Structures are given as structure tokens and as C-alpha cells.
C-alpha positions in Angstrom: 0.0 0.0 0.0 1.2 3.5 -0.7 1.9 6.0 2.0 -0.8 8.3 0.6 -3.5 5.7 1.1 -2.4 4.9 4.6 -2.3 8.6 5.5 -5.8 9.0 4.0 -7.3 6.1 6.0 -5.6 7.3 9.2 -7.0 10.8 8.8 -9.5 11.8 11.5 -11.6 13.4 8.8 -12.2 9.9 7.4 -12.4 7.5 10.3 -14.3 9.6 12.8 -17.3 10.3 10.5 -17.2 6.6 9.4 -17.4 5.3 13.0 -20.0 7.9 13.8 -22.2 6.7 10.9 -21.7 3.1 11.9 -22.5 3.7 15.5 -25.7 5.6 14.7 -26.8 2.9 12.2 -26.1 0.3 14.9 -28.1 2.3 17.5 -31.1 2.5 15.1 -30.9 -1.2 14.4 -30.9 -2.1 18.2 -33.6 0.4 19.0 -35.8 -1.0 16.2 -35.1 -4.5 17.4 -36.3 -3.7 20.9 -39.3 -1.7 19.8 -40.6 -4.1 17.1 -39.1 -7.4 18.4 -38.0 -8.1 14.8 -34.7 -7.9 13.1 -34.9 -5.4 10.3 -31.7 -5.5 8.2 -32.9 -2.5 6.2 -32.3 -0.3 9.2 -28.5 -0.8 8.8 -28.3 0.6 5.3 -31.6 2.3 4.9 -32.1 6.1 5.0 -34.4 8.0 7.3 -35.3 7.8 10.9 -33.8 9.4 13.9 -31.1 9.9 14.8 -30.0 10.8 11.3 -26.6 9.3 10.5 -26.2 11.8 7.5 -26.8 14.8 9.8 -24.4 13.5 12.4 -21.6 12.9 9.8 -22.2 16.4 8.3 -22.2 18.1 11.7 -19.0 16.3 12.8 -17.2 17.2 9.5 -18.3 20.8 9.8 -17.1 20.8 13.4 -13.7 19.5 12.3 -13.5 22.3 9.7 -14.6 24.9 12.2 -11.6 24.1 14.5 -9.0 24.5 11.8 
């Protein structure tokens, strides 16, 4: 692997929003599992619902840029 790719992957601008997105999608899946008592795989990749993973990623990215 090239050093540029490794630096890209290790950048906080990449991995923090990714883990934030993943965490919110996981939270929505677990919440839906408890409320409906059914496993709904569409909640992992599906859009919509609260909390919004898109809004969280955009806010986190803007916050990174604000601190620069």
C-alpha cells in the first residue's frame, strides 16, 4: 500500500465520521429490534429515521473544519 493511502485512511476526517455513521446505524438497528421485536436489516443501510446518520456525519465534519 502506498503511504498516501495509509495517510488517507488514518486521517481523522475519514475514520471519525465513518465510525459515527456506523454507531448511529447500529443504534437505530438495536432500537428498532427492541421496539418491534423483529430484526430489520434495512435499518442498517436504509435512509431515514432518527437519529439521522447523515446529519451526524455532516455536523461532525463541519465541526472539524470549524476548528481549523
